[in-house]
mmCIF entry with sequence, helices, sheets and N, C-alpha, C, O atoms, coordinates in Angstrom:
data_MODEL
# 
_entry.id   MODEL 
# 
_entity.id                         1 
_entity.type                       polymer 
_entity.pdbx_number_of_molecules   1 
# 
_entity_poly.entity_id                      1 
_entity_poly.type                           'polypeptide(L)' 
_entity_poly.nstd_linkage                   no 
_entity_poly.nstd_monomer                   no 
_entity_poly.pdbx_seq_one_letter_code       
;(UNK)(UNK)(UNK)(UNK)(UNK)(UNK)(UNK)(UNK)(UNK)(UNK)(UNK)(UNK)(UNK)(UNK)(UNK)(UNK)
(UNK)(UNK)(UNK)(UNK)(UNK)(UNK)(UNK)(UNK)(UNK)(UNK)(UNK)(UNK)(UNK)(UNK)(UNK)(UNK)
(UNK)(UNK)(UNK)(UNK)(UNK)(UNK)(UNK)(UNK)(UNK)(UNK)(UNK)(UNK)(UNK)(UNK)(UNK)(UNK)
(UNK)(UNK)(UNK)(UNK)
;
_entity_poly.pdbx_seq_one_letter_code_can   XXXXXXXXXXXXXXXXXXXXXXXXXXXXXXXXXXXXXXXXXXXXXXXXXXXX 
_entity_poly.pdbx_strand_id                 A 
# 
loop_
_entity_poly_seq.entity_id 
_entity_poly_seq.num 
_entity_poly_seq.mon_id 
_entity_poly_seq.hetero 
1 1  UNK n 
1 2  UNK n 
1 3  UNK n 
1 4  UNK n 
1 5  UNK n 
1 6  UNK n 
1 7  UNK n 
1 8  UNK n 
1 9  UNK n 
1 10 UNK n 
1 11 UNK n 
1 12 UNK n 
1 13 UNK n 
1 14 UNK n 
1 15 UNK n 
1 16 UNK n 
1 17 UNK n 
1 18 UNK n 
1 19 UNK n 
1 20 UNK n 
1 21 UNK n 
1 22 UNK n 
1 23 UNK n 
1 24 UNK n 
1 25 UNK n 
1 26 UNK n 
1 27 UNK n 
1 28 UNK n 
1 29 UNK n 
1 30 UNK n 
1 31 UNK n 
1 32 UNK n 
1 33 UNK n 
1 34 UNK n 
1 35 UNK n 
1 36 UNK n 
1 37 UNK n 
1 38 UNK n 
1 39 UNK n 
1 40 UNK n 
1 41 UNK n 
1 42 UNK n 
1 43 UNK n 
1 44 UNK n 
1 45 UNK n 
1 46 UNK n 
1 47 UNK n 
1 48 UNK n 
1 49 UNK n 
1 50 UNK n 
1 51 UNK n 
1 52 UNK n 
# 
_struct_asym.id          A 
_struct_asym.entity_id   1 
# 
loop_
_struct_conf.conf_type_id 
_struct_conf.id 
_struct_conf.pdbx_PDB_helix_id 
_struct_conf.beg_label_comp_id 
_struct_conf.beg_label_asym_id 
_struct_conf.beg_label_seq_id 
_struct_conf.pdbx_beg_PDB_ins_code 
_struct_conf.end_label_comp_id 
_struct_conf.end_label_asym_id 
_struct_conf.end_label_seq_id 
_struct_conf.pdbx_end_PDB_ins_code 
_struct_conf.beg_auth_comp_id 
_struct_conf.beg_auth_asym_id 
_struct_conf.beg_auth_seq_id 
_struct_conf.end_auth_comp_id 
_struct_conf.end_auth_asym_id 
_struct_conf.end_auth_seq_id 
_struct_conf.pdbx_PDB_helix_class 
_struct_conf.details 
_struct_conf.pdbx_PDB_helix_length 
HELX_P HELX_P1 AA1 UNK A 6  ? UNK A 25 ? UNK A 6  UNK A 25 1 ? 20 
HELX_P HELX_P2 AA2 UNK A 38 ? UNK A 49 ? UNK A 38 UNK A 49 1 ? 12 
# 
_struct_conf_type.id          HELX_P 
_struct_conf_type.criteria    ? 
_struct_conf_type.reference   ? 
# 
_struct_sheet.id               AA1 
_struct_sheet.type             ? 
_struct_sheet.number_strands   2 
_struct_sheet.details          ? 
# 
_struct_sheet_order.sheet_id     AA1 
_struct_sheet_order.range_id_1   1 
_struct_sheet_order.range_id_2   2 
_struct_sheet_order.offset       ? 
_struct_sheet_order.sense        anti-parallel 
# 
loop_
_struct_sheet_range.sheet_id 
_struct_sheet_range.id 
_struct_sheet_range.beg_label_comp_id 
_struct_sheet_range.beg_label_asym_id 
_struct_sheet_range.beg_label_seq_id 
_struct_sheet_range.pdbx_beg_PDB_ins_code 
_struct_sheet_range.end_label_comp_id 
_struct_sheet_range.end_label_asym_id 
_struct_sheet_range.end_label_seq_id 
_struct_sheet_range.pdbx_end_PDB_ins_code 
_struct_sheet_range.beg_auth_comp_id 
_struct_sheet_range.beg_auth_asym_id 
_struct_sheet_range.beg_auth_seq_id 
_struct_sheet_range.end_auth_comp_id 
_struct_sheet_range.end_auth_asym_id 
_struct_sheet_range.end_auth_seq_id 
AA1 1 UNK A 27 ? UNK A 30 ? UNK A 27 UNK A 30 
AA1 2 UNK A 33 ? UNK A 36 ? UNK A 33 UNK A 36 
# 
loop_
_atom_site.group_PDB 
_atom_site.id 
_atom_site.type_symbol 
_atom_site.label_atom_id 
_atom_site.label_alt_id 
_atom_site.label_comp_id 
_atom_site.label_asym_id 
_atom_site.label_entity_id 
_atom_site.label_seq_id 
_atom_site.pdbx_PDB_ins_code 
_atom_site.Cartn_x 
_atom_site.Cartn_y 
_atom_site.Cartn_z 
_atom_site.occupancy 
_atom_site.B_iso_or_equiv 
_atom_site.pdbx_formal_charge 
_atom_site.auth_seq_id 
_atom_site.auth_comp_id 
_atom_site.auth_asym_id 
_atom_site.auth_atom_id 
_atom_site.pdbx_PDB_model_num 
ATOM 1   N N  . UNK A 1 1  ? 81.923  49.843 -67.416 1.00 0.00 ? 1  UNK A N  1 
ATOM 2   C CA . UNK A 1 1  ? 82.569  48.694 -66.766 1.00 0.00 ? 1  UNK A CA 1 
ATOM 3   C C  . UNK A 1 1  ? 81.971  47.411 -67.301 1.00 0.00 ? 1  UNK A C  1 
ATOM 4   O O  . UNK A 1 1  ? 80.762  47.317 -67.518 1.00 0.00 ? 1  UNK A O  1 
ATOM 5   N N  . UNK A 1 2  ? 82.800  46.451 -67.506 1.00 0.00 ? 2  UNK A N  1 
ATOM 6   C CA . UNK A 1 2  ? 82.351  45.166 -68.097 1.00 0.00 ? 2  UNK A CA 1 
ATOM 7   C C  . UNK A 1 2  ? 81.814  44.266 -66.969 1.00 0.00 ? 2  UNK A C  1 
ATOM 8   O O  . UNK A 1 2  ? 82.435  44.144 -65.914 1.00 0.00 ? 2  UNK A O  1 
ATOM 9   N N  . UNK A 1 3  ? 80.693  43.662 -67.202 1.00 0.00 ? 3  UNK A N  1 
ATOM 10  C CA . UNK A 1 3  ? 80.098  42.765 -66.222 1.00 0.00 ? 3  UNK A CA 1 
ATOM 11  C C  . UNK A 1 3  ? 80.534  41.334 -66.553 1.00 0.00 ? 3  UNK A C  1 
ATOM 12  O O  . UNK A 1 3  ? 80.416  40.875 -67.689 1.00 0.00 ? 3  UNK A O  1 
ATOM 13  N N  . UNK A 1 4  ? 81.041  40.649 -65.529 1.00 0.00 ? 4  UNK A N  1 
ATOM 14  C CA . UNK A 1 4  ? 81.529  39.281 -65.709 1.00 0.00 ? 4  UNK A CA 1 
ATOM 15  C C  . UNK A 1 4  ? 80.489  38.301 -65.219 1.00 0.00 ? 4  UNK A C  1 
ATOM 16  O O  . UNK A 1 4  ? 79.750  38.558 -64.268 1.00 0.00 ? 4  UNK A O  1 
ATOM 17  N N  . UNK A 1 5  ? 80.454  37.157 -65.907 1.00 0.00 ? 5  UNK A N  1 
ATOM 18  C CA . UNK A 1 5  ? 79.574  36.064 -65.410 1.00 0.00 ? 5  UNK A CA 1 
ATOM 19  C C  . UNK A 1 5  ? 80.210  35.363 -64.269 1.00 0.00 ? 5  UNK A C  1 
ATOM 20  O O  . UNK A 1 5  ? 81.393  35.547 -63.984 1.00 0.00 ? 5  UNK A O  1 
ATOM 21  N N  . UNK A 1 6  ? 79.436  34.564 -63.619 1.00 0.00 ? 6  UNK A N  1 
ATOM 22  C CA . UNK A 1 6  ? 79.946  33.779 -62.488 1.00 0.00 ? 6  UNK A CA 1 
ATOM 23  C C  . UNK A 1 6  ? 81.045  32.864 -62.928 1.00 0.00 ? 6  UNK A C  1 
ATOM 24  O O  . UNK A 1 6  ? 82.045  32.721 -62.225 1.00 0.00 ? 6  UNK A O  1 
ATOM 25  N N  . UNK A 1 7  ? 80.896  32.248 -64.053 1.00 0.00 ? 7  UNK A N  1 
ATOM 26  C CA . UNK A 1 7  ? 81.959  31.353 -64.551 1.00 0.00 ? 7  UNK A CA 1 
ATOM 27  C C  . UNK A 1 7  ? 83.239  32.085 -64.790 1.00 0.00 ? 7  UNK A C  1 
ATOM 28  O O  . UNK A 1 7  ? 84.303  31.570 -64.447 1.00 0.00 ? 7  UNK A O  1 
ATOM 29  N N  . UNK A 1 8  ? 83.193  33.271 -65.366 1.00 0.00 ? 8  UNK A N  1 
ATOM 30  C CA . UNK A 1 8  ? 84.396  34.047 -65.568 1.00 0.00 ? 8  UNK A CA 1 
ATOM 31  C C  . UNK A 1 8  ? 85.050  34.406 -64.279 1.00 0.00 ? 8  UNK A C  1 
ATOM 32  O O  . UNK A 1 8  ? 86.270  34.304 -64.153 1.00 0.00 ? 8  UNK A O  1 
ATOM 33  N N  . UNK A 1 9  ? 84.254  34.837 -63.287 1.00 0.00 ? 9  UNK A N  1 
ATOM 34  C CA . UNK A 1 9  ? 84.828  35.166 -61.960 1.00 0.00 ? 9  UNK A CA 1 
ATOM 35  C C  . UNK A 1 9  ? 85.510  33.966 -61.305 1.00 0.00 ? 9  UNK A C  1 
ATOM 36  O O  . UNK A 1 9  ? 86.582  34.097 -60.714 1.00 0.00 ? 9  UNK A O  1 
ATOM 37  N N  . UNK A 1 10 ? 84.881  32.805 -61.415 1.00 0.00 ? 10 UNK A N  1 
ATOM 38  C CA . UNK A 1 10 ? 85.508  31.593 -60.863 1.00 0.00 ? 10 UNK A CA 1 
ATOM 39  C C  . UNK A 1 10 ? 86.785  31.256 -61.575 1.00 0.00 ? 10 UNK A C  1 
ATOM 40  O O  . UNK A 1 10 ? 87.767  30.914 -60.916 1.00 0.00 ? 10 UNK A O  1 
ATOM 41  N N  . UNK A 1 11 ? 86.827  31.336 -62.914 1.00 0.00 ? 11 UNK A N  1 
ATOM 42  C CA . UNK A 1 11 ? 88.066  31.049 -63.676 1.00 0.00 ? 11 UNK A CA 1 
ATOM 43  C C  . UNK A 1 11 ? 89.165  32.037 -63.284 1.00 0.00 ? 11 UNK A C  1 
ATOM 44  O O  . UNK A 1 11 ? 90.322  31.651 -63.115 1.00 0.00 ? 11 UNK A O  1 
ATOM 45  N N  . UNK A 1 12 ? 88.809  33.271 -63.145 1.00 0.00 ? 12 UNK A N  1 
ATOM 46  C CA . UNK A 1 12 ? 89.834  34.266 -62.788 1.00 0.00 ? 12 UNK A CA 1 
ATOM 47  C C  . UNK A 1 12 ? 90.362  34.036 -61.351 1.00 0.00 ? 12 UNK A C  1 
ATOM 48  O O  . UNK A 1 12 ? 91.561  34.158 -61.100 1.00 0.00 ? 12 UNK A O  1 
ATOM 49  N N  . UNK A 1 13 ? 89.471  33.711 -60.434 1.00 0.00 ? 13 UNK A N  1 
ATOM 50  C CA . UNK A 1 13 ? 89.919  33.465 -59.051 1.00 0.00 ? 13 UNK A CA 1 
ATOM 51  C C  . UNK A 1 13 ? 90.767  32.228 -58.944 1.00 0.00 ? 13 UNK A C  1 
ATOM 52  O O  . UNK A 1 13 ? 91.725  32.207 -58.171 1.00 0.00 ? 13 UNK A O  1 
ATOM 53  N N  . UNK A 1 14 ? 90.435  31.157 -59.723 1.00 0.00 ? 14 UNK A N  1 
ATOM 54  C CA . UNK A 1 14 ? 91.259  29.967 -59.747 1.00 0.00 ? 14 UNK A CA 1 
ATOM 55  C C  . UNK A 1 14 ? 92.649  30.247 -60.340 1.00 0.00 ? 14 UNK A C  1 
ATOM 56  O O  . UNK A 1 14 ? 93.666  29.730 -59.877 1.00 0.00 ? 14 UNK A O  1 
ATOM 57  N N  . UNK A 1 15 ? 92.647  31.083 -61.378 1.00 0.00 ? 15 UNK A N  1 
ATOM 58  C CA . UNK A 1 15 ? 93.942  31.440 -61.990 1.00 0.00 ? 15 UNK A CA 1 
ATOM 59  C C  . UNK A 1 15 ? 94.780  32.285 -61.032 1.00 0.00 ? 15 UNK A C  1 
ATOM 60  O O  . UNK A 1 15 ? 95.999  32.123 -60.977 1.00 0.00 ? 15 UNK A O  1 
ATOM 61  N N  . UNK A 1 16 ? 94.147  33.180 -60.282 1.00 0.00 ? 16 UNK A N  1 
ATOM 62  C CA . UNK A 1 16 ? 94.844  33.929 -59.282 1.00 0.00 ? 16 UNK A CA 1 
ATOM 63  C C  . UNK A 1 16 ? 95.417  33.079 -58.172 1.00 0.00 ? 16 UNK A C  1 
ATOM 64  O O  . UNK A 1 16 ? 96.499  33.370 -57.662 1.00 0.00 ? 16 UNK A O  1 
ATOM 65  N N  . UNK A 1 17 ? 94.693  32.013 -57.784 1.00 0.00 ? 17 UNK A N  1 
ATOM 66  C CA . UNK A 1 17 ? 95.206  31.065 -56.816 1.00 0.00 ? 17 UNK A CA 1 
ATOM 67  C C  . UNK A 1 17 ? 96.355  30.291 -57.376 1.00 0.00 ? 17 UNK A C  1 
ATOM 68  O O  . UNK A 1 17 ? 97.307  30.008 -56.647 1.00 0.00 ? 17 UNK A O  1 
ATOM 69  N N  . UNK A 1 18 ? 96.318  29.943 -58.597 1.00 0.00 ? 18 UNK A N  1 
ATOM 70  C CA . UNK A 1 18 ? 97.416  29.238 -59.232 1.00 0.00 ? 18 UNK A CA 1 
ATOM 71  C C  . UNK A 1 18 ? 98.697  30.068 -59.293 1.00 0.00 ? 18 UNK A C  1 
ATOM 72  O O  . UNK A 1 18 ? 99.805  29.573 -59.087 1.00 0.00 ? 18 UNK A O  1 
ATOM 73  N N  . UNK A 1 19 ? 98.493  31.356 -59.586 1.00 0.00 ? 19 UNK A N  1 
ATOM 74  C CA . UNK A 1 19 ? 99.615  32.300 -59.629 1.00 0.00 ? 19 UNK A CA 1 
ATOM 75  C C  . UNK A 1 19 ? 100.207 32.434 -58.214 1.00 0.00 ? 19 UNK A C  1 
ATOM 76  O O  . UNK A 1 19 ? 101.430 32.441 -58.071 1.00 0.00 ? 19 UNK A O  1 
ATOM 77  N N  . UNK A 1 20 ? 99.392  32.536 -57.191 1.00 0.00 ? 20 UNK A N  1 
ATOM 78  C CA . UNK A 1 20 ? 99.851  32.666 -55.845 1.00 0.00 ? 20 UNK A CA 1 
ATOM 79  C C  . UNK A 1 20 ? 100.656 31.430 -55.414 1.00 0.00 ? 20 UNK A C  1 
ATOM 80  O O  . UNK A 1 20 ? 101.713 31.557 -54.796 1.00 0.00 ? 20 UNK A O  1 
ATOM 81  N N  . UNK A 1 21 ? 100.143 30.227 -55.747 1.00 0.00 ? 21 UNK A N  1 
ATOM 82  C CA . UNK A 1 21 ? 100.829 29.019 -55.370 1.00 0.00 ? 21 UNK A CA 1 
ATOM 83  C C  . UNK A 1 21 ? 102.177 28.909 -56.093 1.00 0.00 ? 21 UNK A C  1 
ATOM 84  O O  . UNK A 1 21 ? 103.159 28.461 -55.500 1.00 0.00 ? 21 UNK A O  1 
ATOM 85  N N  . UNK A 1 22 ? 102.231 29.309 -57.347 1.00 0.00 ? 22 UNK A N  1 
ATOM 86  C CA . UNK A 1 22 ? 103.488 29.244 -58.124 1.00 0.00 ? 22 UNK A CA 1 
ATOM 87  C C  . UNK A 1 22 ? 104.492 30.204 -57.572 1.00 0.00 ? 22 UNK A C  1 
ATOM 88  O O  . UNK A 1 22 ? 105.685 29.900 -57.592 1.00 0.00 ? 22 UNK A O  1 
ATOM 89  N N  . UNK A 1 23 ? 104.079 31.361 -57.074 1.00 0.00 ? 23 UNK A N  1 
ATOM 90  C CA . UNK A 1 23 ? 105.040 32.342 -56.504 1.00 0.00 ? 23 UNK A CA 1 
ATOM 91  C C  . UNK A 1 23 ? 105.515 31.844 -55.121 1.00 0.00 ? 23 UNK A C  1 
ATOM 92  O O  . UNK A 1 23 ? 106.700 31.955 -54.807 1.00 0.00 ? 23 UNK A O  1 
ATOM 93  N N  . UNK A 1 24 ? 104.628 31.314 -54.318 1.00 0.00 ? 24 UNK A N  1 
ATOM 94  C CA . UNK A 1 24 ? 104.994 30.949 -52.948 1.00 0.00 ? 24 UNK A CA 1 
ATOM 95  C C  . UNK A 1 24 ? 105.763 29.656 -52.854 1.00 0.00 ? 24 UNK A C  1 
ATOM 96  O O  . UNK A 1 24 ? 106.689 29.551 -52.050 1.00 0.00 ? 24 UNK A O  1 
ATOM 97  N N  . UNK A 1 25 ? 105.398 28.639 -53.675 1.00 0.00 ? 25 UNK A N  1 
ATOM 98  C CA . UNK A 1 25 ? 105.918 27.289 -53.441 1.00 0.00 ? 25 UNK A CA 1 
ATOM 99  C C  . UNK A 1 25 ? 106.785 26.757 -54.615 1.00 0.00 ? 25 UNK A C  1 
ATOM 100 O O  . UNK A 1 25 ? 107.573 25.836 -54.402 1.00 0.00 ? 25 UNK A O  1 
ATOM 101 N N  . UNK A 1 26 ? 106.668 27.281 -55.779 1.00 0.00 ? 26 UNK A N  1 
ATOM 102 C CA . UNK A 1 26 ? 107.439 26.756 -56.904 1.00 0.00 ? 26 UNK A CA 1 
ATOM 103 C C  . UNK A 1 26 ? 108.612 27.720 -57.202 1.00 0.00 ? 26 UNK A C  1 
ATOM 104 O O  . UNK A 1 26 ? 108.682 28.332 -58.268 1.00 0.00 ? 26 UNK A O  1 
ATOM 105 N N  . UNK A 1 27 ? 109.518 27.827 -56.227 1.00 0.00 ? 27 UNK A N  1 
ATOM 106 C CA . UNK A 1 27 ? 110.620 28.751 -56.340 1.00 0.00 ? 27 UNK A CA 1 
ATOM 107 C C  . UNK A 1 27 ? 111.886 27.956 -56.761 1.00 0.00 ? 27 UNK A C  1 
ATOM 108 O O  . UNK A 1 27 ? 112.058 26.806 -56.358 1.00 0.00 ? 27 UNK A O  1 
ATOM 109 N N  . UNK A 1 28 ? 112.761 28.579 -57.571 1.00 0.00 ? 28 UNK A N  1 
ATOM 110 C CA . UNK A 1 28 ? 114.030 28.099 -57.914 1.00 0.00 ? 28 UNK A CA 1 
ATOM 111 C C  . UNK A 1 28 ? 115.107 28.992 -57.345 1.00 0.00 ? 28 UNK A C  1 
ATOM 112 O O  . UNK A 1 28 ? 115.328 30.075 -57.887 1.00 0.00 ? 28 UNK A O  1 
ATOM 113 N N  . UNK A 1 29 ? 115.794 28.602 -56.280 1.00 0.00 ? 29 UNK A N  1 
ATOM 114 C CA . UNK A 1 29 ? 116.750 29.486 -55.663 1.00 0.00 ? 29 UNK A CA 1 
ATOM 115 C C  . UNK A 1 29 ? 118.002 29.713 -56.511 1.00 0.00 ? 29 UNK A C  1 
ATOM 116 O O  . UNK A 1 29 ? 118.595 28.745 -56.987 1.00 0.00 ? 29 UNK A O  1 
ATOM 117 N N  . UNK A 1 30 ? 118.406 30.927 -56.705 1.00 0.00 ? 30 UNK A N  1 
ATOM 118 C CA . UNK A 1 30 ? 119.600 31.304 -57.406 1.00 0.00 ? 30 UNK A CA 1 
ATOM 119 C C  . UNK A 1 30 ? 120.369 32.292 -56.574 1.00 0.00 ? 30 UNK A C  1 
ATOM 120 O O  . UNK A 1 30 ? 120.137 33.497 -56.671 1.00 0.00 ? 30 UNK A O  1 
ATOM 121 N N  . UNK A 1 31 ? 121.278 31.810 -55.760 1.00 0.00 ? 31 UNK A N  1 
ATOM 122 C CA . UNK A 1 31 ? 122.008 32.624 -54.847 1.00 0.00 ? 31 UNK A CA 1 
ATOM 123 C C  . UNK A 1 31 ? 121.130 33.212 -53.768 1.00 0.00 ? 31 UNK A C  1 
ATOM 124 O O  . UNK A 1 31 ? 120.516 32.468 -53.003 1.00 0.00 ? 31 UNK A O  1 
ATOM 125 N N  . UNK A 1 32 ? 121.050 34.555 -53.684 1.00 0.00 ? 32 UNK A N  1 
ATOM 126 C CA . UNK A 1 32 ? 120.238 35.171 -52.650 1.00 0.00 ? 32 UNK A CA 1 
ATOM 127 C C  . UNK A 1 32 ? 118.832 35.500 -53.159 1.00 0.00 ? 32 UNK A C  1 
ATOM 128 O O  . UNK A 1 32 ? 117.971 35.892 -52.371 1.00 0.00 ? 32 UNK A O  1 
ATOM 129 N N  . UNK A 1 33 ? 118.588 35.347 -54.458 1.00 0.00 ? 33 UNK A N  1 
ATOM 130 C CA . UNK A 1 33 ? 117.311 35.566 -55.106 1.00 0.00 ? 33 UNK A CA 1 
ATOM 131 C C  . UNK A 1 33 ? 116.666 34.286 -55.521 1.00 0.00 ? 33 UNK A C  1 
ATOM 132 O O  . UNK A 1 33 ? 117.227 33.214 -55.292 1.00 0.00 ? 33 UNK A O  1 
ATOM 133 N N  . UNK A 1 34 ? 115.511 34.352 -56.124 1.00 0.00 ? 34 UNK A N  1 
ATOM 134 C CA . UNK A 1 34 ? 114.837 33.142 -56.621 1.00 0.00 ? 34 UNK A CA 1 
ATOM 135 C C  . UNK A 1 34 ? 114.059 33.509 -57.913 1.00 0.00 ? 34 UNK A C  1 
ATOM 136 O O  . UNK A 1 34 ? 113.734 34.666 -58.181 1.00 0.00 ? 34 UNK A O  1 
ATOM 137 N N  . UNK A 1 35 ? 113.796 32.476 -58.662 1.00 0.00 ? 35 UNK A N  1 
ATOM 138 C CA . UNK A 1 35 ? 113.016 32.620 -59.905 1.00 0.00 ? 35 UNK A CA 1 
ATOM 139 C C  . UNK A 1 35 ? 111.722 31.820 -59.681 1.00 0.00 ? 35 UNK A C  1 
ATOM 140 O O  . UNK A 1 35 ? 111.742 30.716 -59.138 1.00 0.00 ? 35 UNK A O  1 
ATOM 141 N N  . UNK A 1 36 ? 110.591 32.414 -60.117 1.00 0.00 ? 36 UNK A N  1 
ATOM 142 C CA . UNK A 1 36 ? 109.322 31.685 -59.982 1.00 0.00 ? 36 UNK A CA 1 
ATOM 143 C C  . UNK A 1 36 ? 108.555 31.833 -61.304 1.00 0.00 ? 36 UNK A C  1 
ATOM 144 O O  . UNK A 1 36 ? 108.893 32.641 -62.169 1.00 0.00 ? 36 UNK A O  1 
ATOM 145 N N  . UNK A 1 37 ? 107.499 31.005 -61.410 1.00 0.00 ? 37 UNK A N  1 
ATOM 146 C CA . UNK A 1 37 ? 106.705 30.971 -62.651 1.00 0.00 ? 37 UNK A CA 1 
ATOM 147 C C  . UNK A 1 37 ? 105.512 31.896 -62.593 1.00 0.00 ? 37 UNK A C  1 
ATOM 148 O O  . UNK A 1 37 ? 104.700 31.899 -63.518 1.00 0.00 ? 37 UNK A O  1 
ATOM 149 N N  . UNK A 1 38 ? 105.374 32.685 -61.535 1.00 0.00 ? 38 UNK A N  1 
ATOM 150 C CA . UNK A 1 38 ? 104.238 33.603 -61.404 1.00 0.00 ? 38 UNK A CA 1 
ATOM 151 C C  . UNK A 1 38 ? 104.149 34.651 -62.475 1.00 0.00 ? 38 UNK A C  1 
ATOM 152 O O  . UNK A 1 38 ? 103.059 34.962 -62.953 1.00 0.00 ? 38 UNK A O  1 
ATOM 153 N N  . UNK A 1 39 ? 105.284 35.205 -62.863 1.00 0.00 ? 39 UNK A N  1 
ATOM 154 C CA . UNK A 1 39 ? 105.293 36.222 -63.930 1.00 0.00 ? 39 UNK A CA 1 
ATOM 155 C C  . UNK A 1 39 ? 104.829 35.659 -65.265 1.00 0.00 ? 39 UNK A C  1 
ATOM 156 O O  . UNK A 1 39 ? 104.098 36.323 -65.999 1.00 0.00 ? 39 UNK A O  1 
ATOM 157 N N  . UNK A 1 40 ? 105.236 34.476 -65.572 1.00 0.00 ? 40 UNK A N  1 
ATOM 158 C CA . UNK A 1 40 ? 104.791 33.895 -66.855 1.00 0.00 ? 40 UNK A CA 1 
ATOM 159 C C  . UNK A 1 40 ? 103.299 33.615 -66.840 1.00 0.00 ? 40 UNK A C  1 
ATOM 160 O O  . UNK A 1 40 ? 102.612 33.782 -67.847 1.00 0.00 ? 40 UNK A O  1 
ATOM 161 N N  . UNK A 1 41 ? 102.805 33.183 -65.677 1.00 0.00 ? 41 UNK A N  1 
ATOM 162 C CA . UNK A 1 41 ? 101.348 32.919 -65.541 1.00 0.00 ? 41 UNK A CA 1 
ATOM 163 C C  . UNK A 1 41 ? 100.531 34.217 -65.638 1.00 0.00 ? 41 UNK A C  1 
ATOM 164 O O  . UNK A 1 41 ? 99.418  34.212 -66.166 1.00 0.00 ? 41 UNK A O  1 
ATOM 165 N N  . UNK A 1 42 ? 101.067 35.293 -65.144 1.00 0.00 ? 42 UNK A N  1 
ATOM 166 C CA . UNK A 1 42 ? 100.363 36.601 -65.239 1.00 0.00 ? 42 UNK A CA 1 
ATOM 167 C C  . UNK A 1 42 ? 100.279 37.019 -66.706 1.00 0.00 ? 42 UNK A C  1 
ATOM 168 O O  . UNK A 1 42 ? 99.243  37.520 -67.142 1.00 0.00 ? 42 UNK A O  1 
ATOM 169 N N  . UNK A 1 43 ? 101.373 36.817 -67.488 1.00 0.00 ? 43 UNK A N  1 
ATOM 170 C CA . UNK A 1 43 ? 101.347 37.184 -68.874 1.00 0.00 ? 43 UNK A CA 1 
ATOM 171 C C  . UNK A 1 43 ? 100.336 36.310 -69.624 1.00 0.00 ? 43 UNK A C  1 
ATOM 172 O O  . UNK A 1 43 ? 99.597  36.823 -70.464 1.00 0.00 ? 43 UNK A O  1 
ATOM 173 N N  . UNK A 1 44 ? 100.286 35.018 -69.346 1.00 0.00 ? 44 UNK A N  1 
ATOM 174 C CA . UNK A 1 44 ? 99.348  34.121 -70.004 1.00 0.00 ? 44 UNK A CA 1 
ATOM 175 C C  . UNK A 1 44 ? 97.915  34.549 -69.658 1.00 0.00 ? 44 UNK A C  1 
ATOM 176 O O  . UNK A 1 44 ? 97.050  34.545 -70.534 1.00 0.00 ? 44 UNK A O  1 
ATOM 177 N N  . UNK A 1 45 ? 97.647  34.920 -68.388 1.00 0.00 ? 45 UNK A N  1 
ATOM 178 C CA . UNK A 1 45 ? 96.339  35.365 -68.005 1.00 0.00 ? 45 UNK A CA 1 
ATOM 179 C C  . UNK A 1 45 ? 95.890  36.629 -68.729 1.00 0.00 ? 45 UNK A C  1 
ATOM 180 O O  . UNK A 1 45 ? 94.732  36.756 -69.126 1.00 0.00 ? 45 UNK A O  1 
ATOM 181 N N  . UNK A 1 46 ? 96.830  37.566 -68.895 1.00 0.00 ? 46 UNK A N  1 
ATOM 182 C CA . UNK A 1 46 ? 96.503  38.806 -69.596 1.00 0.00 ? 46 UNK A CA 1 
ATOM 183 C C  . UNK A 1 46 ? 96.217  38.449 -71.055 1.00 0.00 ? 46 UNK A C  1 
ATOM 184 O O  . UNK A 1 46 ? 95.271  38.985 -71.632 1.00 0.00 ? 46 UNK A O  1 
ATOM 185 N N  . UNK A 1 47 ? 96.982  37.588 -71.653 1.00 0.00 ? 47 UNK A N  1 
ATOM 186 C CA . UNK A 1 47 ? 96.727  37.281 -73.066 1.00 0.00 ? 47 UNK A CA 1 
ATOM 187 C C  . UNK A 1 47 ? 95.361  36.531 -73.209 1.00 0.00 ? 47 UNK A C  1 
ATOM 188 O O  . UNK A 1 47 ? 94.642  36.757 -74.182 1.00 0.00 ? 47 UNK A O  1 
ATOM 189 N N  . UNK A 1 48 ? 95.021  35.678 -72.280 1.00 0.00 ? 48 UNK A N  1 
ATOM 190 C CA . UNK A 1 48 ? 93.793  34.942 -72.384 1.00 0.00 ? 48 UNK A CA 1 
ATOM 191 C C  . UNK A 1 48 ? 92.576  35.810 -72.098 1.00 0.00 ? 48 UNK A C  1 
ATOM 192 O O  . UNK A 1 48 ? 91.583  35.710 -72.818 1.00 0.00 ? 48 UNK A O  1 
ATOM 193 N N  . UNK A 1 49 ? 92.614  36.630 -71.105 1.00 0.00 ? 49 UNK A N  1 
ATOM 194 C CA . UNK A 1 49 ? 91.423  37.354 -70.632 1.00 0.00 ? 49 UNK A CA 1 
ATOM 195 C C  . UNK A 1 49 ? 91.320  38.782 -71.182 1.00 0.00 ? 49 UNK A C  1 
ATOM 196 O O  . UNK A 1 49 ? 90.298  39.434 -70.965 1.00 0.00 ? 49 UNK A O  1 
ATOM 197 N N  . UNK A 1 50 ? 92.314  39.278 -71.866 1.00 0.00 ? 50 UNK A N  1 
ATOM 198 C CA . UNK A 1 50 ? 92.172  40.655 -72.418 1.00 0.00 ? 50 UNK A CA 1 
ATOM 199 C C  . UNK A 1 50 ? 91.298  40.706 -73.646 1.00 0.00 ? 50 UNK A C  1 
ATOM 200 O O  . UNK A 1 50 ? 90.774  41.764 -73.996 1.00 0.00 ? 50 UNK A O  1 
ATOM 201 N N  . UNK A 1 51 ? 91.131  39.555 -74.317 1.00 0.00 ? 51 UNK A N  1 
ATOM 202 C CA . UNK A 1 51 ? 90.352  39.542 -75.591 1.00 0.00 ? 51 UNK A CA 1 
ATOM 203 C C  . UNK A 1 51 ? 88.872  39.340 -75.321 1.00 0.00 ? 51 UNK A C  1 
ATOM 204 O O  . UNK A 1 51 ? 88.063  39.474 -76.239 1.00 0.00 ? 51 UNK A O  1 
ATOM 205 N N  . UNK A 1 52 ? 88.493  39.023 -74.095 1.00 0.00 ? 52 UNK A N  1 
ATOM 206 C CA . UNK A 1 52 ? 87.063  38.712 -73.789 1.00 0.00 ? 52 UNK A CA 1 
ATOM 207 C C  . UNK A 1 52 ? 86.288  40.000 -73.651 1.00 0.00 ? 52 UNK A C  1 
ATOM 208 O O  . UNK A 1 52 ? 85.084  39.973 -73.398 1.00 0.00 ? 52 UNK A O  1 
# 
């Protein structure tokens, strides 16, 4: 298992909070469903943090 530094843990938790906020509050209603930016932020997080 990979050990993370405190800085990396803080960055990841802030990014998780950003994803939560984008899913809960930045919604675009389309009929009975909605579109949000959370999925795009998850993809960016995976691309950023998978190479570390």
